[in-house]
N, C-alpha and C positions, 0 to 999 in steps of 0.2 A: 785401265792402269797408269794414267794419269797423275801425278803427284801421290803416289802412294808413303811416299813419307810423310806427310803431311795429311795425318789421321783419316789415311784409304780413301782420300779425294778420288784416286782413278779408280775407285769401282760407281762410275757414274750411273750405271746403268743397273748395279747390283739390287736396287729396293726399289724398285717401282713406287710403291704406296710413300716410300720416303719424301715426305716433299717440304720447303720451308720456302718462303721470301717474306721481305719489308717491300714498302714502297715508301714515294713521295712524289708531290706533283708540281710541278711546274706553272706557275700564275699563266692562264691564256692558253694551256693546253687541255685538250679532250681528255676522257678517261675517269673523269672525277678530280674535284679537290677538296681541299678542308673550308673554303670558304668562298669570297666575292673578288679577290684580286685585292685586298686591302693589306694595309703595312704587315710583315710578319713580326712586327716587334709583340712580344710578350707568347708567340706561339711556341709548342715542342716538337722539334722533328724526332720522333723513336726510330733508332737506327741500330740494326745488329748486324755484327759479322763475327767469324770465326778465325781470323789473321791474329797471331800472337803481336805483340807490342812493340819488341825487337824484331817484328819481321820488315821487309822492304814494304809490304802493302801496308803494314799497321803502323810502320813512321810516317806513311805519307798519308793516310785518311785522319790520323792525327791532327797534321798541320792543315789537311782542309776541312776539320770540324773547326779549329780555329779559324780560320778564314772564313767559313760560313757563319760563326756566331757575330764576327766583326762586320761583316757586309749585309747580314739582314735584319740582326739583332734577334731572330729567334734562338733557341736553345736548344742542343743537341742534348737528348737523353740516350746515351750510347751504353749498350749491355754487349760485351762480350761472349757469345754462344759456341760452347764448341760442335764441332759439326756433325756429332753424335745426337746431341741435344736437340738440333734442327731438324736430324733426321727425323726424329721419333715423336715430332709435335708438331711439326707444319702443318699437315693437313686440318688438324684441329685448331690452332692459333690462326691460320690465314682465314679458316672459316666462320670467325669471330670478331666481335671488337676488341681483343687483346693482340689484334694483329699490328706489327710494327708498320712505321711509313716507309722505312726501306731496309732491304736485307741483302747479304750477300747469298748468293744462293749457287749449285752447282748445276752446271751448263749439259745437256743431253737430253735424247727424247725422253728417256724414263724419270727424267728428275726436273729441270725447267719446263721441258718438254708438257711433261703429264700434267702439271701445273696450268700449263696454259690453256690445255686441252680441256680442262675442268675450270677454268673460268675464276683459278685461285690467285691469280696473277693478272696484271692489266697491262692491254695493250697499250704499249708507249709509242706507237709509230708518230702520233703527232708531236709528240716533245721530241724525238729524233730528228723529222723533220725542222722541228723550230731551232734547234740548237745545233744543228749542223753535223750530229754525232757520227752520222754514215760517212762525211767526208774523212774521217779521223781513222775509219779502220777498214782494212784490206778484206777484200771478197772472203776468204778463208778464216777470218776473224768475225765477220757476218754469220757467218754460218749458222755460228751455232746461239747467236741472240734473236734468232728469227724461224719461226714454227706455222707447221700448217695449223688447220683447224683439229687437225688428228694427234697434232704436238710431236710429229716427225722434223728435226730442226733442216734449215735450208728453206724455210718456206717463204712465204709472203710479208709475215707480220712480226713485228718487233714485240720483242715480250723483256729484254735484259739489253743491258751494255756490259762490257766487259772493259776495264781500265787497264790490264797487263795481260800477257800471253806468257806462252809457255812451249818448248820444244825439247826432242831426246837429239841428242847429238854423241861425238864421241870425245869423251876426255884421254887427253894423251898426259902419263909421266916423262916430262923432256930429259930429265935427268935421266930416267934410265934408258933413254933412246940415246942420249949420248955415250954413254958406257959401252952401251950394244954396238954402236957404230953405226945406228939408223937414222933416219928421218920420215919426220909426220909424215905419211900417206896422202896424198891426192886424189889418187885412183882406185878404186876398188882391187886390183891387180896389184898392186902397191901394198896394200893392205894385208892381201893374204900374204906377201912375201915377208912383210914383218911380223905374221902370226909366225909364219914358220921359223924364222928366223930367231925369235925368244923360245920356242918349242925345241929349237935346237941346242941352246943355252941351258936348255932345262927349267925354263922359266916357263909357269902359264901364264899367257898373256890376258887374257879375258878376266876382270872382275865379272861374277855371274853368281843370278839365284834363282833357282828354278822353284821353291817354295813359296815366292812371290813373284811379283810384278818383273824384275829386269828381264827374265830369260823370254817373256813373252811378248816384252818390245822390240828384244835382236830379233825374234820370230818374224812381227808385224815389220820391222825394216827390210830385214832380206826380199819380203814378200814385195815391198813397195820398190826396191831396187828395179824389179823385174817389170812394175807395173805403172799405168798412166790414172791420168784423173779419172776415165772412164771406169777401171776397177774400181778407185775408192768411191766413186758415187754409187755404183752397185753396191758395194759393200756396206758401206756408213748409211746411205740413202735409200737404197731397196730399190733403184731403179731398173734394174734387170736381174735376173737370178745371177748368184754366185757360184761360180765351177770351183768346188773344192777340192777338183782331180786336175784343177787347170796347169798352165806355165807355174803362174806367182806362188800360187800356194803349194805345190807340190815343190818346186824349189826353195820355200822357204824351208819347208818343214824338213826335207831329205839335208839340205844344206847344215840348218842345226846340228842334226844328228852327227853329219861330217864332221862338224865342230868339236864335238865332244871325241870324237874317234880319233882325230888328229891332234886330239890333244890342246885342241886353243882353249877348252874350257876345262874344268875340275869334274873326274870322275863322279865325285858326292854332288855335284851340282846340284840335284833335285831336293836336296835337305837343307840348301844355304835360303838364308831369306836376305831380303833387299839389303839391310844393315851390317848384314856379314858382307855382301858386295862391294857397299861403300865404304866400309871401315877398311877391306881388303886393298882397297886404291890408295886411301886416306895414308897406311902405315906403307906404302910403297912395295907392298908385295906383287900386287898384280899391276902391271904399267899400262892398261889401256881400259876402260869403263865405257859400257853405252847405254847410258842412261838420261834423266831431265835435267833442264834446266834447273827445278827446284833444287838439285845438291851445290849448285854452284857457290852461293851463300856459304853454303857450308864449308866445304873445299877450301874459300878466300880462308877462311879463319881457323881450318882445322888441317890442310893437307898443307903445311908450312916447311915440311922438310925439304923439299925439292920444288923445282918449275914446273909449272902443268899449263895444259891450255885446252881449250875446246872446239871443236868444230862440226860442221853436218858431216852426216854419213857418207864417206866417199864413193864417189861414182852413182849417186843416188839424188834424182832430181825431187823426189819427194821424201818426208821425213814427218816423225811421229809427230803430233801438237796438235793447238788449238790456241783457242783465247784461253783465260782464266776465267775463273769464275765469273757469276754474272751480278750486276745490280738486278734486283727484279723492285718491283713496287707493286704489293697487294691490290687485288680489288677493292678489298676492305678498309686501306688505308687513309687516314684521316687527312693526311696534309700531303696528296700528290703533287702539288704544286713546290712543297721546300723539297720532297724528294728530287727531283729533277733538277731543283737548282743547285741542290748536294752533287747529283750525279755530275752534275757539270763541272763543278770545281774541280773533282777529280779529273776529269779530262785535261785540266789546264797544263801548260806545258811546264810549269814551276812543281805542280804535284807530281807529273810524270816524272819528273828530273830526282826527285827522293827515292820514287820505283827505281829509277835506274843505276844510279848512285850506290843503291844498297843490296845489289845482287839481286834483282826484280828484272824483268822484262816491260818495259810499258812499251804501250801500244802506241803512243801519240808525242812522244817525247821530242824535242830539238836537240839533235845530236851535237850540238854545241856547248848544253848544259851539262853534258856527263862527263863529268871532269876524272873519274876513276876509269883507270887503264883498262884494268882485268872487265869492270864492266862495259867499257864502249866496247870491248869486243866480242864481249857476248852478245849485246843486240847489234851488231854490225853482223853476226851471224844469224838470229834472228831475220832483219832486215832482209838479208841475203832470201832465205828460203820465203819470204812474205812475197817478194818481188816475182819469186819464181814460181808463186803460187801452188809452194809446195806442203805447206800444211795439209796432212792427213788423218788426224783425231788419231783415235787409239782402237787396238783391237777388240778390247771387252765391249765397246758403247752401243752396238747392235742389237743388243737383245741382254734381258734380266737376266743377272746370275751367271752371266757369260765370261766373267772374267777369272770364275773357278773353275770353269771346265776348261778355259785354257790353261790353267795352271796344271790342272791334274793332269791332262792329255800330254800336255810335254812331259811332264813328268815321269810318262810310261814310255813316252819316246826316246829320253835321255838314259835311261836305266835299260835299256832295251828288250822290255816287256811288249813292246810294239813298233812295227814298223810305219814308214811314214806314209802310206796309203791308208791302214788303219787308223793312223791318226787324223788323218784328213777326213775319212769316214765319218769319224766319230765327232770330230769337231763339227761337221757340217750337218748333221742330223741334230747338232744341239741348237745351233745358229738357225736352221730351219724351223724349228719348232720354237725358238724366242722371238722370231722377227712374225711369223705368221700372222699376229693380229696390226702390223704395221705394213703389210705389202697389201 
């Protein structure tokens, strides 16, 4: 469910066979390279990614290309591919001489993990040691970059490197709060009081969408508010069976239904899409929106009619979120040495600062380099979640196709066609079937 506003990237496990990556290699690191460590002068690095030129990552990586060419003498042959293009052609391209040297690819078990388990992307552990990338990445960010031999994230072998992050928090319309005589909540009880106060004024407080991901994010966040790290490890990494009638998931599902019954969420939420929810916050009709940091840059540009802020979900130590997508190096890459060098440039403070000052969430920036006030607040929130080891991934990640299951089941819940126990029973059955091959 991550980043659904950007080419449905949140559906990281919806297509097990949809794979793609690119790679470059650094001289002196194992895993194969393009040559014998000679000068890179005259060589070409084939680079694929799917970030728009005006996005935070697109701007940062464009600068990284300039730096790379100046420092190495090599040329970058960049092709912007759509997320869908990479999904449809990856497995074929990566198994051929047409593979790029380096490519952005989706993190998760059925995406990067699948490629790792089939040998289509390279083990880059030696490069990680050589460049010290592990020292720049918090443990929860490393989880999505390391996989087991079966392709389950959180393993011991590095197959990718993220250079940005993402998380889900709560956006608040500060003008609406001031007009209502309310303060931004810092505890969950205060959060509920705020929701009640808006309802009493005839305002539906939460921008939500049940036809796409935001409702499922709220549902998982409610479960996380009652959970600990072991629950996350069981749910995401299959360490122990998940109790779908246990306290965490029972609370989440019943509370979500209560939110609708109490008027916190609109009754027609099941037909709303993510864009509808985001626009309702942008136009000021809904004062609160629970969703991801990927909306941040858009809100800076479009939610200009009022002051707003974003914070972690109140009263919870755990938050939805993860690393961003990964730089991966195809096993068939011709220039792995150059690929590793380019990855390292994207981890430099000056490149990280470009991500941070353009609405993105860098993973290795110097805070002093972040000059935009709103961006600094966003990154401070993210770093607080990292410091608490709070990133807990997304609810659809464990099983292929589970995103659609969550959407359908929560629609049944909020429309009243099934109760919480039935919803959890149905979700559990699909989860068990979808994760059987991983456990």
